[in-house]
A tleap script that builds the chain and sets N, CA, C and O, in Angstrom:
source leaprc.protein.ff14SB
mol = sequence {
  NMET LYS ILE VAL GLU TRP GLU ASP ASP LYS
  GLY TYR LYS TYR LYS SER LEU LEU ARG ASP
  GLN ASP GLN ASN VAL HIE ALA VAL ARG GLY
  ILE LEU ILE GLY PRO PRO PRO VAL THR GLU
  LEU ASP TRP GLU GLY ILE GLN LYS ASP LEU
  ASN ARG GLU LEU PHE ASN LEU GLY LEU PHE
  THR TRP ASP ASP VAL GLN ASN GLY GLY ASP
  LYS LEU LYS SER ALA ILE LEU THR SER LEU
  ARG LYS ARG LEU ILE ASN LEU TYR ARG ARG
  ASP CTHR
}
set mol.1.N position { 17.010 -18.217 -12.722 }
set mol.1.CA position { 16.341 -17.404 -11.711 }
set mol.1.C position { 14.857 -17.876 -11.600 }
set mol.1.O position { 14.228 -18.254 -12.589 }
set mol.2.N position { 14.350 -17.835 -10.380 }
set mol.2.CA position { 12.973 -18.112 -10.162 }
set mol.2.C position { 12.275 -17.084 -9.290 }
set mol.2.O position { 12.911 -16.346 -8.536 }
set mol.3.N position { 10.990 -17.052 -9.406 }
set mol.3.CA position { 10.190 -16.158 -8.614 }
set mol.3.C position { 9.500 -16.954 -7.528 }
set mol.3.O position { 8.873 -17.987 -7.759 }
set mol.4.N position { 9.657 -16.388 -6.272 }
set mol.4.CA position { 9.094 -17.127 -5.121 }
set mol.4.C position { 8.158 -16.187 -4.419 }
set mol.4.O position { 8.468 -15.007 -4.259 }
set mol.5.N position { 7.007 -16.688 -3.992 }
set mol.5.CA position { 6.070 -15.937 -3.218 }
set mol.5.C position { 6.327 -16.290 -1.772 }
set mol.5.O position { 6.592 -17.452 -1.463 }
set mol.6.N position { 6.256 -15.310 -0.866 }
set mol.6.CA position { 6.571 -15.571 0.542 }
set mol.6.C position { 5.794 -14.560 1.402 }
set mol.6.O position { 5.292 -13.537 0.937 }
set mol.7.N position { 5.737 -14.913 2.644 }
set mol.7.CA position { 5.041 -14.105 3.690 }
set mol.7.C position { 5.965 -13.853 4.837 }
set mol.7.O position { 6.613 -14.781 5.321 }
set mol.8.N position { 6.049 -12.632 5.289 }
set mol.8.CA position { 6.936 -12.344 6.391 }
set mol.8.C position { 6.277 -12.667 7.768 }
set mol.8.O position { 5.110 -13.058 7.798 }
set mol.9.N position { 6.969 -12.515 8.847 }
set mol.9.CA position { 6.441 -12.915 10.173 }
set mol.9.C position { 5.305 -12.017 10.609 }
set mol.9.O position { 4.658 -12.316 11.613 }
set mol.10.N position { 5.033 -10.947 9.918 }
set mol.10.CA position { 3.931 -10.061 10.316 }
set mol.10.C position { 2.722 -10.272 9.373 }
set mol.10.O position { 1.698 -9.607 9.528 }
set mol.11.N position { 2.839 -11.175 8.421 }
set mol.11.CA position { 1.670 -11.556 7.487 }
set mol.11.C position { 1.675 -10.753 6.176 }
set mol.11.O position { 0.726 -10.869 5.401 }
set mol.12.N position { 2.703 -9.949 5.901 }
set mol.12.CA position { 2.792 -9.310 4.610 }
set mol.12.C position { 3.317 -10.204 3.567 }
set mol.12.O position { 4.265 -10.949 3.813 }
set mol.13.N position { 2.727 -10.167 2.372 }
set mol.13.CA position { 3.046 -11.053 1.284 }
set mol.13.C position { 3.911 -10.343 0.244 }
set mol.13.O position { 3.688 -9.168 -0.046 }
set mol.14.N position { 4.853 -11.017 -0.297 }
set mol.14.CA position { 5.843 -10.506 -1.285 }
set mol.14.C position { 6.191 -11.517 -2.312 }
set mol.14.O position { 5.938 -12.710 -2.149 }
set mol.15.N position { 6.793 -11.025 -3.409 }
set mol.15.CA position { 7.456 -11.889 -4.405 }
set mol.15.C position { 8.889 -11.462 -4.475 }
set mol.15.O position { 9.203 -10.272 -4.440 }
set mol.16.N position { 9.748 -12.423 -4.572 }
set mol.16.CA position { 11.210 -12.175 -4.661 }
set mol.16.C position { 11.792 -13.026 -5.836 }
set mol.16.O position { 11.210 -14.027 -6.253 }
set mol.17.N position { 12.910 -12.596 -6.317 }
set mol.17.CA position { 13.666 -13.328 -7.313 }
set mol.17.C position { 14.801 -14.009 -6.634 }
set mol.17.O position { 15.566 -13.380 -5.903 }
set mol.18.N position { 14.927 -15.315 -6.869 }
set mol.18.CA position { 16.007 -16.112 -6.279 }
set mol.18.C position { 16.791 -16.884 -7.413 }
set mol.18.O position { 16.285 -17.105 -8.513 }
set mol.19.N position { 17.981 -17.248 -7.082 }
set mol.19.CA position { 18.718 -18.138 -7.955 }
set mol.19.C position { 18.004 -19.511 -7.943 }
set mol.19.O position { 17.391 -19.910 -6.953 }
set mol.20.N position { 18.109 -20.175 -9.031 }
set mol.20.CA position { 17.449 -21.519 -9.182 }
set mol.20.C position { 17.906 -22.481 -8.101 }
set mol.20.O position { 17.107 -23.288 -7.625 }
set mol.21.N position { 19.156 -22.418 -7.705 }
set mol.21.CA position { 19.682 -23.364 -6.721 }
set mol.21.C position { 19.306 -23.031 -5.264 }
set mol.21.O position { 19.459 -23.867 -4.373 }
set mol.22.N position { 18.809 -21.788 -5.032 }
set mol.22.CA position { 18.421 -21.360 -3.670 }
set mol.22.C position { 17.122 -22.056 -3.279 }
set mol.22.O position { 16.247 -22.303 -4.110 }
set mol.23.N position { 17.025 -22.364 -1.981 }
set mol.23.CA position { 15.781 -22.922 -1.513 }
set mol.23.C position { 14.792 -21.762 -1.241 }
set mol.23.O position { 15.181 -20.653 -0.875 }
set mol.24.N position { 13.500 -22.076 -1.439 }
set mol.24.CA position { 12.448 -21.039 -1.309 }
set mol.24.C position { 12.436 -20.405 0.081 }
set mol.24.O position { 11.974 -19.270 0.204 }
set mol.25.N position { 12.895 -21.039 1.090 }
set mol.25.CA position { 12.915 -20.446 2.440 }
set mol.25.C position { 13.826 -19.241 2.528 }
set mol.25.O position { 13.754 -18.473 3.488 }
set mol.26.N position { 14.654 -19.073 1.569 }
set mol.26.CA position { 15.587 -17.926 1.496 }
set mol.26.C position { 15.090 -16.753 0.716 }
set mol.26.O position { 15.846 -15.851 0.356 }
set mol.27.N position { 13.765 -16.776 0.451 }
set mol.27.CA position { 13.148 -15.745 -0.346 }
set mol.27.C position { 13.406 -14.326 0.181 }
set mol.27.O position { 13.626 -13.382 -0.577 }
set mol.28.N position { 13.368 -14.225 1.509 }
set mol.28.CA position { 13.583 -12.957 2.112 }
set mol.28.C position { 14.905 -12.299 1.745 }
set mol.28.O position { 15.044 -11.077 1.799 }
set mol.29.N position { 15.859 -13.118 1.377 }
set mol.29.CA position { 17.213 -12.635 0.973 }
set mol.29.C position { 17.316 -12.375 -0.492 }
set mol.29.O position { 18.342 -11.878 -0.957 }
set mol.30.N position { 16.272 -12.699 -1.255 }
set mol.30.CA position { 16.303 -12.518 -2.717 }
set mol.30.C position { 16.034 -11.063 -3.077 }
set mol.30.O position { 15.948 -10.174 -2.231 }
set mol.31.N position { 15.910 -10.884 -4.359 }
set mol.31.CA position { 15.648 -9.528 -4.932 }
set mol.31.C position { 14.166 -9.303 -4.866 }
set mol.31.O position { 13.410 -10.042 -5.497 }
set mol.32.N position { 13.711 -8.303 -4.122 }
set mol.32.CA position { 12.336 -8.071 -3.904 }
set mol.32.C position { 11.730 -7.553 -5.212 }
set mol.32.O position { 12.212 -6.581 -5.793 }
set mol.33.N position { 10.673 -8.216 -5.658 }
set mol.33.CA position { 9.911 -7.794 -6.838 }
set mol.33.C position { 8.786 -6.860 -6.387 }
set mol.33.O position { 8.538 -5.817 -6.994 }
set mol.34.N position { 8.131 -7.254 -5.334 }
set mol.34.CA position { 7.074 -6.356 -4.811 }
set mol.34.C position { 5.996 -7.190 -4.043 }
set mol.34.O position { 6.106 -8.406 -3.881 }
set mol.35.N position { 5.062 -6.530 -3.634 }
set mol.35.CA position { 4.840 -5.103 -3.624 }
set mol.35.C position { 5.840 -4.395 -2.673 }
set mol.35.O position { 6.501 -5.047 -1.864 }
set mol.36.N position { 5.936 -3.068 -2.783 }
set mol.36.CA position { 6.845 -2.351 -1.883 }
set mol.36.C position { 6.378 -2.443 -0.474 }
set mol.36.O position { 5.187 -2.656 -0.250 }
set mol.37.N position { 7.259 -2.294 0.511 }
set mol.37.CA position { 6.850 -2.413 1.905 }
set mol.37.C position { 5.958 -1.270 2.362 }
set mol.37.O position { 6.420 -0.159 2.622 }
set mol.38.N position { 4.731 -1.556 2.448 }
set mol.38.CA position { 3.699 -0.477 2.812 }
set mol.38.C position { 3.901 -0.051 4.250 }
set mol.38.O position { 3.404 1.006 4.639 }
set mol.39.N position { 4.610 -0.827 5.059 }
set mol.39.CA position { 4.900 -0.393 6.381 }
set mol.39.C position { 5.707 0.942 6.432 }
set mol.39.O position { 5.750 1.622 7.457 }
set mol.40.N position { 6.333 1.276 5.296 }
set mol.40.CA position { 7.137 2.491 5.256 }
set mol.40.C position { 6.306 3.704 4.810 }
set mol.40.O position { 6.853 4.798 4.668 }
set mol.41.N position { 5.023 3.534 4.592 }
set mol.41.CA position { 4.153 4.674 4.254 }
set mol.41.C position { 3.995 5.589 5.469 }
set mol.41.O position { 4.016 5.136 6.613 }
set mol.42.N position { 3.845 6.818 5.210 }
set mol.42.CA position { 3.631 7.873 6.281 }
set mol.42.C position { 2.205 7.807 6.654 }
set mol.42.O position { 1.391 8.545 6.098 }
set mol.43.N position { 1.852 6.950 7.579 }
set mol.43.CA position { 0.419 6.730 7.946 }
set mol.43.C position { -0.157 7.967 8.639 }
set mol.43.O position { -1.345 8.254 8.494 }
set mol.44.N position { 0.648 8.686 9.372 }
set mol.44.CA position { 0.097 9.914 10.061 }
set mol.44.C position { -0.214 10.984 8.945 }
set mol.44.O position { -1.218 11.693 9.010 }
set mol.45.N position { 0.638 11.056 7.991 }
set mol.45.CA position { 0.325 11.999 6.837 }
set mol.45.C position { -0.909 11.611 6.074 }
set mol.45.O position { -1.700 12.457 5.657 }
set mol.46.N position { -1.066 10.278 5.890 }
set mol.46.CA position { -2.228 9.801 5.200 }
set mol.46.C position { -3.524 10.090 6.003 }
set mol.46.O position { -4.556 10.425 5.421 }
set mol.47.N position { -3.455 9.960 7.290 }
set mol.47.CA position { -4.562 10.245 8.154 }
set mol.47.C position { -4.949 11.708 8.012 }
set mol.47.O position { -6.132 12.019 7.875 }
set mol.48.N position { -3.974 12.615 8.042 }
set mol.48.CA position { -4.210 14.022 7.936 }
set mol.48.C position { -4.870 14.370 6.592 }
set mol.48.O position { -5.856 15.102 6.507 }
set mol.49.N position { -4.223 13.764 5.499 }
set mol.49.CA position { -4.802 14.030 4.212 }
set mol.49.C position { -6.225 13.514 4.054 }
set mol.49.O position { -7.060 14.134 3.395 }
set mol.50.N position { -6.485 12.360 4.676 }
set mol.50.CA position { -7.824 11.770 4.594 }
set mol.50.C position { -8.832 12.651 5.357 }
set mol.50.O position { -9.949 12.870 4.887 }
set mol.51.N position { -8.433 13.151 6.529 }
set mol.51.CA position { -9.245 14.055 7.247 }
set mol.51.C position { -9.619 15.305 6.390 }
set mol.51.O position { -10.771 15.735 6.358 }
set mol.52.N position { -8.662 15.824 5.749 }
set mol.52.CA position { -8.839 17.074 4.962 }
set mol.52.C position { -9.774 16.755 3.742 }
set mol.52.O position { -10.664 17.542 3.419 }
set mol.53.N position { -9.555 15.614 3.095 }
set mol.53.CA position { -10.453 15.238 1.986 }
set mol.53.C position { -11.849 14.980 2.418 }
set mol.53.O position { -12.784 15.384 1.726 }
set mol.54.N position { -12.049 14.309 3.557 }
set mol.54.CA position { -13.425 14.099 4.033 }
set mol.54.C position { -14.097 15.397 4.336 }
set mol.54.O position { -15.289 15.558 4.072 }
set mol.55.N position { -13.340 16.357 4.902 }
set mol.55.CA position { -13.860 17.620 5.189 }
set mol.55.C position { -14.193 18.434 3.883 }
set mol.55.O position { -15.251 19.053 3.777 }
set mol.56.N position { -13.279 18.402 2.941 }
set mol.56.CA position { -13.500 19.128 1.676 }
set mol.56.C position { -14.641 18.559 0.864 }
set mol.56.O position { -15.296 19.289 0.120 }
set mol.57.N position { -14.883 17.298 0.992 }
set mol.57.CA position { -15.979 16.636 0.229 }
set mol.57.C position { -17.315 16.677 1.020 }
set mol.57.O position { -18.352 16.212 0.545 }
set mol.58.N position { -17.247 17.244 2.226 }
set mol.58.CA position { -18.521 17.306 2.996 }
set mol.58.C position { -18.996 15.973 3.592 }
set mol.58.O position { -20.190 15.770 3.813 }
set mol.59.N position { -18.046 15.078 3.847 }
set mol.59.CA position { -18.411 13.826 4.426 }
set mol.59.C position { -18.279 13.863 5.953 }
set mol.59.O position { -17.289 13.391 6.513 }
set mol.60.N position { -19.267 14.415 6.599 }
set mol.60.CA position { -19.293 14.528 8.039 }
set mol.60.C position { -20.026 13.470 8.807 }
set mol.60.O position { -19.644 13.145 9.931 }
set mol.61.N position { -21.101 12.906 8.213 }
set mol.61.CA position { -21.912 11.948 8.882 }
set mol.61.C position { -22.148 10.721 8.008 }
set mol.61.O position { -21.791 10.680 6.831 }
set mol.62.N position { -22.758 9.738 8.630 }
set mol.62.CA position { -23.060 8.497 7.817 }
set mol.62.C position { -23.993 8.760 6.735 }
set mol.62.O position { -23.879 8.150 5.671 }
set mol.63.N position { -24.953 9.667 6.933 }
set mol.63.CA position { -25.869 10.061 5.829 }
set mol.63.C position { -25.072 10.701 4.685 }
set mol.63.O position { -25.380 10.473 3.516 }
set mol.64.N position { -24.081 11.478 5.006 }
set mol.64.CA position { -23.243 12.165 3.906 }
set mol.64.C position { -22.559 11.059 3.163 }
set mol.64.O position { -22.489 11.107 1.935 }
set mol.65.N position { -22.062 10.087 3.834 }
set mol.65.CA position { -21.314 8.962 3.127 }
set mol.65.C position { -22.273 8.172 2.278 }
set mol.65.O position { -21.955 7.816 1.143 }
set mol.66.N position { -23.470 7.885 2.825 }
set mol.66.CA position { -24.436 7.069 2.043 }
set mol.66.C position { -24.927 7.829 0.765 }
set mol.66.O position { -25.142 7.232 -0.290 }
set mol.67.N position { -25.093 9.183 0.917 }
set mol.67.CA position { -25.624 9.938 -0.201 }
set mol.67.C position { -24.508 10.548 -1.068 }
set mol.67.O position { -24.772 11.232 -2.057 }
set mol.68.N position { -23.282 10.287 -0.677 }
set mol.68.CA position { -22.166 10.958 -1.373 }
set mol.68.C position { -21.633 10.311 -2.621 }
set mol.68.O position { -20.649 10.787 -3.187 }
set mol.69.N position { -22.261 9.227 -3.074 }
set mol.69.CA position { -21.761 8.488 -4.233 }
set mol.69.C position { -20.340 7.974 -4.030 }
set mol.69.O position { -20.057 7.216 -3.103 }
set mol.70.N position { -19.487 8.393 -4.893 }
set mol.70.CA position { -18.101 7.887 -4.819 }
set mol.70.C position { -17.172 8.823 -4.104 }
set mol.70.O position { -15.953 8.728 -4.253 }
set mol.71.N position { -17.736 9.740 -3.317 }
set mol.71.CA position { -16.921 10.709 -2.579 }
set mol.71.C position { -15.996 10.044 -1.580 }
set mol.71.O position { -14.837 10.432 -1.435 }
set mol.72.N position { -16.531 9.013 -0.875 }
set mol.72.CA position { -15.663 8.277 0.088 }
set mol.72.C position { -14.447 7.648 -0.596 }
set mol.72.O position { -13.299 7.809 -0.184 }
set mol.73.N position { -14.782 6.912 -1.683 }
set mol.73.CA position { -13.735 6.275 -2.426 }
set mol.73.C position { -12.695 7.319 -2.862 }
set mol.73.O position { -11.490 7.108 -2.722 }
set mol.74.N position { -13.168 8.407 -3.372 }
set mol.74.CA position { -12.292 9.536 -3.862 }
set mol.74.C position { -11.391 10.071 -2.734 }
set mol.74.O position { -10.210 10.354 -2.932 }
set mol.75.N position { -12.005 10.197 -1.534 }
set mol.75.CA position { -11.226 10.729 -0.368 }
set mol.75.C position { -10.100 9.696 -0.036 }
set mol.75.O position { -8.950 10.091 0.154 }
set mol.76.N position { -10.404 8.478 0.029 }
set mol.76.CA position { -9.429 7.394 0.357 }
set mol.76.C position { -8.282 7.403 -0.681 }
set mol.76.O position { -7.098 7.456 -0.349 }
set mol.77.N position { -8.725 7.346 -1.991 }
set mol.77.CA position { -7.677 7.295 -2.995 }
set mol.77.C position { -6.755 8.569 -3.041 }
set mol.77.O position { -5.536 8.489 -3.190 }
set mol.78.N position { -7.409 9.696 -2.906 }
set mol.78.CA position { -6.619 10.927 -2.898 }
set mol.78.C position { -5.575 10.975 -1.774 }
set mol.78.O position { -4.449 11.434 -1.966 }
set mol.79.N position { -5.987 10.484 -0.589 }
set mol.79.CA position { -5.088 10.577 0.546 }
set mol.79.C position { -3.986 9.544 0.475 }
set mol.79.O position { -2.944 9.736 1.100 }
set mol.80.N position { -4.166 8.460 -0.257 }
set mol.80.CA position { -3.202 7.385 -0.293 }
set mol.80.C position { -2.379 7.272 -1.584 }
set mol.80.O position { -1.239 6.809 -1.565 }
set mol.81.N position { -2.984 7.709 -2.720 }
set mol.81.CA position { -2.379 7.384 -4.020 }
set mol.81.C position { -0.979 7.934 -4.171 }
set mol.81.O position { -0.068 7.192 -4.540 }
set mol.82.N position { -0.774 9.241 -3.890 }
set mol.82.CA position { 0.501 9.882 -4.127 }
set mol.82.C position { 1.646 9.193 -3.280 }
set mol.82.O position { 2.742 8.964 -3.791 }
set mol.83.N position { 1.378 8.898 -2.077 }
set mol.83.CA position { 2.381 8.303 -1.229 }
set mol.83.C position { 2.662 6.805 -1.710 }
set mol.83.O position { 3.803 6.346 -1.655 }
set mol.84.N position { 1.693 6.140 -2.133 }
set mol.84.CA position { 1.886 4.711 -2.600 }
set mol.84.C position { 2.655 4.683 -3.904 }
set mol.84.O position { 3.532 3.842 -4.102 }
set mol.85.N position { 2.313 5.633 -4.819 }
set mol.85.CA position { 3.040 5.711 -6.075 }
set mol.85.C position { 4.483 6.065 -5.820 }
set mol.85.O position { 5.368 5.490 -6.454 }
set mol.86.N position { 4.761 7.000 -4.908 }
set mol.86.CA position { 6.130 7.308 -4.606 }
set mol.86.C position { 6.937 6.131 -4.004 }
set mol.86.O position { 8.141 5.985 -4.219 }
set mol.87.N position { 6.205 5.313 -3.247 }
set mol.87.CA position { 6.871 4.112 -2.691 }
set mol.87.C position { 7.280 3.150 -3.846 }
set mol.87.O position { 8.397 2.635 -3.878 }
set mol.88.N position { 6.337 2.934 -4.782 }
set mol.88.CA position { 6.691 2.136 -5.965 }
set mol.88.C position { 7.824 2.696 -6.723 }
set mol.88.O position { 8.720 1.949 -7.118 }
set mol.89.N position { 7.841 3.972 -6.954 }
set mol.89.CA position { 8.955 4.647 -7.770 }
set mol.89.C position { 10.246 4.556 -7.051 }
set mol.89.O position { 11.279 4.400 -7.701 }
set mol.90.N position { 10.269 4.644 -5.706 }
set mol.90.CA position { 11.498 4.593 -4.974 }
set mol.90.C position { 12.178 3.231 -5.106 }
set mol.90.O position { 13.401 3.125 -5.017 }
set mol.91.N position { 11.371 2.194 -5.320 }
set mol.91.CA position { 11.913 0.859 -5.390 }
set mol.91.C position { 12.284 0.419 -6.785 }
set mol.91.O position { 12.626 -0.746 -6.986 }
set mol.92.N position { 12.227 1.307 -7.753 }
set mol.92.CA position { 12.613 0.941 -9.053 }
set mol.92.C position { 14.029 1.352 -9.394 }
set mol.92.O position { 14.496 1.092 -10.503 }
savepdb mol mol.pdb
quit
C-alpha cells in the first residue's frame, strides 16, 4: 500500500491509501486518510455560532478587535472547533 496526495477539481487537498499497483491518478478511489471533507461542515451553523461568540466577547468594532487580545481567535475557534472535531470523529 502507498499513500498518495491529491487535489480534487475544486482545489481541496487530500491523502489517500492506494494499492501499490494502482496509478496515482486513481487516488480519489482510494481509502481517504484525510483531512475530512470540510465541505460537509454546517457553515450556516458556524456563522451563527461565530456571531454569538463575537457578541458575547464584545467584539463589535474594529477597535474592539484591536484591543481584544486573543478574543477574535477565541471566537473563531469556539465556533468551528466542535463541528470540525465531529467531522474527524465521524470518519474514523
